[in-house]
C-alpha positions in Angstrom: -10.7 15.6 -163.4 -7.2 14.5 -163.0 -5.5 13.1 -166.7 -4.7 9.4 -166.6 -0.8 9.0 -166.4 -0.9 7.3 -169.8 -2.4 10.4 -171.4 0.3 12.5 -169.5 3.1 10.0 -171.0 1.7 10.9 -174.5 1.6 14.5 -173.8 5.0 14.4 -172.7 6.1 12.5 -175.8 4.7 15.0 -177.9 6.1 18.0 -175.9 9.4 16.7 -176.3 8.9 16.8 -180.0 8.1 19.8 -180.4 10.3 21.4 -178.1 13.0 23.9 -179.7 16.0 21.8 -180.8 18.5 24.6 -179.7 17.2 24.4 -176.3 17.3 20.6 -175.8 20.3 20.5 -177.4 22.0 22.2 -174.6 19.9 22.0 -171.4 18.9 18.9 -169.3 15.5 18.9 -167.4 14.9 17.8 -163.7 11.6 16.8 -162.7 11.4 17.4 -158.8 8.7 15.4 -156.6 7.1 18.3 -156.2 7.1 21.8 -157.6 8.2 22.6 -161.3 10.7 21.3 -163.7 14.2 23.0 -163.6 15.9 23.5 -166.9 19.8 23.9 -167.0 22.6 22.0 -166.9 23.6 18.9 -164.4 27.0 19.9 -163.3 28.0 17.2 -160.6 26.0 13.9 -159.5 26.8 11.6 -156.3 24.6 8.8 -154.9 22.9 11.7 -152.5 21.7 14.2 -155.3 23.3 16.3 -158.0 23.9 20.2 -158.5 22.3 21.6 -161.7 23.4 25.4 -162.9 20.1 27.3 -164.0 19.4 30.7 -164.5 23.1 31.3 -163.5 23.0 30.1 -160.2 23.9 26.4 -159.1 21.1 24.5 -157.1 21.5 21.4 -155.2 18.8 18.7 -155.0 18.4 15.7 -153.1 18.0 12.6 -154.8 14.9 11.5 -153.0 13.3 14.9 -154.2 13.8 14.0 -157.8 11.2 12.2 -160.0 13.4 11.8 -162.9 15.8 13.8 -165.2 15.6 14.3 -168.8 19.0 14.9 -170.2 20.1 16.5 -173.2 21.1 14.0 -175.7 18.9 11.2 -174.7 17.7 8.8 -177.2 14.0 8.1 -177.8 13.7 4.8 -176.5 15.2 6.1 -172.9 12.7 8.8 -173.0 10.0 6.3 -173.8 11.0 3.7 -171.3 12.1 5.8 -168.6 8.2 6.9 -168.6 6.9 3.5 -169.0 9.0 2.2 -166.1 7.8 5.5 -163.9 4.2 4.3 -164.9 4.7 0.8 -163.8 4.5 -0.5 -167.4 7.4 -2.7 -166.6 7.3 -4.9 -169.9 6.7 -1.8 -172.2 9.5 -0.1 -170.5 12.0 -3.0 -171.1 10.7 -3.2 -174.7 12.1 0.0 -175.2 15.3 0.1 -173.1 16.6 -3.0 -174.9 16.8 -0.9 -177.8 19.5 1.4 -176.4 23.0 0.3 -177.4 24.9 1.2 -174.2 28.2 1.8 -175.8 26.9 4.4 -178.1 25.9 6.7 -175.6 27.9 9.5 -174.9 27.3 10.7 -171.5 27.8 8.8 -168.7 25.1 9.9 -166.9 22.6 8.8 -169.9 24.2 5.5 -169.5 23.6 5.5 -166.1 19.8 6.2 -166.4 19.5 3.7 -169.3 20.9 0.9 -167.3 19.1 1.9 -163.9 15.7 1.9 -165.7 16.2 -1.4 -167.4 17.4 -3.1 -164.0 14.6 -1.3 -162.7 11.9 -2.8 -164.9 13.6 -6.3 -164.5 13.7 -6.6 -161.1 10.0 -5.3 -160.6 9.2 -8.0 -163.3 10.9 -10.9 -161.5 9.3 -10.1 -158.3 5.8 -11.3 -160.3 7.3 -14.3 -161.4 8.2 -12.6 -165.0 12.1 -13.2 -165.0 14.8 -14.3 -162.6 15.2 -12.8 -159.1 19.0 -14.3 -159.3 19.5 -12.7 -162.6 18.1 -9.6 -161.4 19.9 -9.4 -158.4 23.3 -9.8 -159.9 22.6 -7.0 -162.5 21.7 -4.5 -159.5 24.7 -5.7 -157.5 27.2 -4.8 -160.5 24.9 -1.4 -160.8 25.7 -0.4 -157.5 29.4 -1.2 -157.4 30.2 0.2 -160.5 28.0 3.2 -160.3 28.0 4.2 -156.8 27.9 7.7 -157.9 24.5 7.5 -159.8 21.5 9.3 -158.1 19.9 6.2 -158.3 21.8 4.4 -156.0 20.0 4.1 -152.8 16.9 3.2 -155.1 18.8 0.3 -156.5 19.8 -0.6 -153.0 15.9 -0.6 -152.0 15.4 -3.2 -155.0 18.0 -5.6 -153.9 16.3 -5.4 -150.3 13.0 -6.0 -151.9 14.3 -9.1 -154.2 15.9 -10.5 -151.1 12.9 -10.1 -149.1 10.9 -12.0 -151.9 13.4 -14.8 -151.7 13.7 -15.2 -148.0 17.1 -14.0 -147.6 16.5 -11.6 -144.8 20.3 -11.2 -143.8 20.8 -9.4 -147.3 17.4 -7.6 -147.1 18.9 -6.1 -143.5 22.1 -5.4 -145.2 20.6 -3.9 -148.4 17.8 -1.3 -146.4 20.8 -0.8 -143.9 22.4 1.1 -146.9 19.7 3.6 -147.6 20.1 4.7 -143.9 23.3 6.3 -145.1 21.9 8.5 -147.5 21.8 12.3 -146.8 18.2 12.3 -147.2 16.6 12.2 -144.1 13.6 10.5 -145.1 15.6 7.8 -146.4 17.3 7.3 -143.0 13.8 6.8 -141.7 13.0 4.5 -144.7 15.9 2.4 -143.9 14.3 1.8 -140.3 10.9 1.0 -141.4 12.1 -1.4 -143.9 14.4 -2.9 -141.5 11.6 -3.3 -139.4 9.6 -5.1 -141.9 12.3 -7.7 -142.4 12.5 -8.2 -138.5 8.7 -8.9 -138.5 8.9 -11.4 -141.4 11.8 -13.1 -139.4 9.6 -13.2 -136.2 11.1 -10.8 -134.3 7.9 -8.9 -133.5 9.1 -6.8 -130.5 11.9 -5.5 -132.4 10.0 -4.7 -135.6 7.7 -2.7 -133.1 10.3 -0.7 -131.6 11.5 0.3 -134.8 8.0 0.9 -136.3 7.5 3.5 -133.2 10.8 5.4 -133.8 9.6 6.0 -137.3 6.3 7.3 -136.3 8.2 9.4 -133.5 10.9 10.6 -136.3 10.7 14.3 -136.9 10.7 14.5 -140.7 8.5 17.4 -142.0 7.8 16.5 -145.5 5.0 14.5 -147.4 7.2 11.6 -147.9 8.2 11.6 -144.3 4.4 11.6 -143.4 3.7 8.7 -145.8 6.5 6.7 -144.0 4.8 7.5 -140.6 1.4 6.0 -141.7 3.4 3.2 -143.2 5.1 2.6 -139.9 1.6 2.8 -138.1 0.4 -0.3 -140.4 3.6 -2.2 -139.3 2.6 -1.6 -135.7 -0.5 -3.3 -136.5 1.0 -6.2 -137.9 3.8 -6.1 -135.0 1.3 -6.0 -132.4 -0.9 -8.8 -134.1 1.9 -11.0 -134.0 2.8 -10.5 -130.3 -0.8 -11.9 -129.4 -1.8 -8.4 -128.8 -5.0 -8.6 -131.2 -7.7 -6.2 -129.5 -4.9 -3.4 -129.5 -3.9 -4.2 -133.2 -7.6 -4.4 -134.4 -8.5 -0.9 -132.9 -5.6 0.9 -134.6 -6.3 -0.8 -137.6 -9.9 0.6 -137.3 -8.4 4.1 -136.8 -5.9 3.8 -139.8 -8.5 2.8 -142.0 -10.5 5.6 -141.0 -8.2 7.8 -142.3 -7.2 6.2 -145.2 -6.1 7.9 -148.6 -8.0 6.0 -151.3 -5.1 6.7 -153.9 -2.2 5.1 -151.5 -2.6 1.5 -152.7 0.3 0.3 -150.6 -0.4 1.8 -147.3 -4.2 0.4 -147.8 -2.6 -3.0 -148.6 -0.6 -3.1 -145.5 -3.2 -1.9 -143.2 -5.7 -4.5 -144.3 -3.3 -7.5 -144.3 -2.0 -6.3 -140.9 -5.9 -6.1 -139.9 -6.8 -9.6 -141.3 -3.3 -11.0 -139.6 -4.6 -9.8 -136.2 -8.3 -10.8 -137.0 -7.0 -14.3 -138.1 -4.9 -14.7 -134.7 -8.2 -13.8 -132.6 -10.4 -16.4 -134.4 -12.3 -13.9 -136.2 -12.2 -15.9 -139.3 -14.7 -14.5 -141.5 -13.6 -10.9 -140.5 -9.9 -11.8 -141.3 -11.2 -13.0 -144.7 -13.0 -9.6 -145.4 -9.9 -7.8 -144.6 -7.7 -9.9 -146.8 -10.1 -9.5 -149.8 -9.9 -5.6 -149.5 -6.2 -6.3 -150.9 -7.1 -8.8 -152.9 -9.9 -7.1 -154.6 -8.8 -3.5 -154.7 -5.3 -3.1 -153.9 -3.5 -5.8 -156.0 -0.9 -3.5 -157.6 1.4 -4.1 -154.5 2.7 -7.7 -155.3 4.2 -8.6 -152.2 0.9 -7.5 -150.1 -0.9 -9.4 -152.7 0.7 -12.5 -152.5 0.3 -12.3 -148.5 -3.3 -11.9 -148.7 -4.0 -14.7 -151.1 -1.5 -16.9 -149.2 -3.5 -16.2 -146.3 -7.3 -16.8 -148.0 -5.6 -19.8 -148.8 -5.6 -20.9 -145.5 -8.6 -19.2 -144.2 -11.3 -20.3 -146.4 -11.4 -24.0 -145.4 -11.8 -22.8 -141.8 -15.1 -21.0 -142.7 -16.3 -24.4 -145.0 -15.2 -23.1 -148.3 -12.4 -25.2 -149.4 -13.3 -24.3 -153.1 -12.7 -20.8 -152.5 -9.4 -21.9 -151.2 -8.3 -23.7 -154.2 -9.4 -20.5 -156.4 -7.1 -18.3 -154.4 -4.3 -21.0 -154.9 -4.8 -21.0 -158.6 -4.7 -17.1 -158.9 -1.3 -17.3 -156.9 0.3 -19.8 -159.1 -0.9 -17.9 -162.1 0.1 -14.5 -161.1 3.1 -15.2 -159.0 4.7 -18.3 -160.5 7.7 -17.7 -158.2 6.2 -17.3 -155.1 4.2 -21.1 -154.9 1.4 -21.4 -152.9 
């Protein structure tokens, strides 16, 4: 049985407390997305990745292959706040990270880490109406301008794109997502195309979005991250086909994707069910569309923008099957859960 992440976080804190002081005083720990942690000394950092001296040899690690870095000298609130942020517990993360006096940090890398995770928490909270998106955007712009050498740079650029999408500022979203395409990591180049295609879909440029999603599905990226992006792009194809009135093709593709769906990938599931719901609604299959959107609402609500999309669609669809009371319920949930989105 997999251990809940909260318990893993607690064990992580305990391990830190029990680690030998001499080792922790001199070494950083790099946690790759896959594989074992690397203990050594971070030598250089750029927006594309890091060089770490471990076991007498220098290793180069691309930024998108790093889950986190625990630096020698990290203050305890950063250790806790980082874990909470990575676990999606953004309010608890922010509570810890606000305890840090950035001026007292002696390593630039630790300062960048503390600042990035605080801005990450603020941005994620603002996306669900718990904070100002304008402030979050301004702070992130300041981060990418001042810390363009941070290995968090491209993640910050994506956050800026997400905030712009939420505000309907599609030109800014395309610009921010376009920045990711300049990364050295091949997966981030592919992700840039995928995210830009999502913007085009939102702008009503379904044919261009379809071409972009198709390009992603055909990309030669041999990694779990690349394979996941290709599955997300197939969900995008469903939405793009449906938006062009090719509903039969979209509905059939969505059925195939659902049959292959991993139950642990909430974002992928939400995007597939939303795309299916949209295609079914366009085909005047309103009850089936409602069932598709309800999957996102009831099972995959942890993906805020997709949950908002599902709730907004349900507000429109329930009256078409004679259930205005359910539409009012969805509207109330939307307004209470995502006050910044409207209904």
